C-alpha positions in Angstrom: 0.2 0.3 -0.4 1.6 3.3 -1.1 1.9 6.3 1.0 -1.0 8.4 -0.6 -3.5 4.9 -0.5 -2.4 5.0 3.3 -3.2 9.0 3.7 -6.7 8.5 1.5 -7.7 6.1 3.9 -7.0 7.9 6.7 -8.5 10.9 5.0 -12.0 8.9 5.6 -11.6 7.7 9.0 -10.8 10.8 10.1 -14.2 12.4 7.9 -16.1 8.8 9.1 -15.3 9.7 13.0 -16.3 13.3 12.1 -20.0 12.7 11.2 -20.2 9.7 13.8 -19.0 12.5 17.0 -21.6 15.6 14.7 -24.3 13.3 14.7 -24.1 12.3 18.4 -23.7 15.7 19.2 -26.8 16.1 17.7 -28.4 13.9 19.3 -26.6 14.7 22.7 -28.7 18.5 22.1 -31.9 17.0 20.7 -32.0 14.8 24.8 -31.2 17.7 26.2 -34.3 19.8 24.9 -36.3 16.4 25.2 -35.0 16.2 29.1 -36.4 19.8 29.3 -39.6 19.3 27.8 -40.3 16.0 30.0 -39.0 17.8 33.4 -41.5 20.8 33.1 -44.0 18.8 32.4 -43.7 16.5 35.7 -43.2 19.5 37.2 -46.6 20.9 36.5 -48.1 16.8 37.2 -46.3 17.4 40.5 -48.2 20.7 41.0 -51.7 19.0 40.1 -51.5 16.0 42.7 -50.5 18.6 45.2 -53.3 20.3 44.1 -55.9 17.8 44.3 -54.0 16.0 47.4 -55.0 19.4 49.0 -58.7 19.0 47.6 -58.9 15.7 49.1 -57.8 16.9 52.5 -60.1 19.5 52.6 -62.5 17.1 51.7 -62.0 15.1 54.7 -61.9 17.7 56.7 -65.7 18.5 55.6 -66.4 14.7 55.9 -65.4 14.4 59.4 -66.8 17.2 60.5 -70.3 16.0 59.3 -69.4 12.4 61.5 -69.2 14.6 64.2 -72.8 16.0 63.5 -73.7 13.1 63.5 -72.2 11.0 66.4 -74.2 14.3 68.3 -77.5 13.8 66.8 -76.9 10.3 68.2 
């Protein structure tokens, strides 16, 4: 194999590696965007759950109040 052929092979490998690295960088950027969107959505879900828990606690207190009044009637 001549020196020119070796250099050509090295150039081809270098180009292939460069393309691979560029693709990996693009995938990482896309994953970062997706993770940010997922984290935002997860935060919204957690806030919704916290609100539902608060409503459930209020209803539980009201039911306990009704139970107390019913017990006093007996």
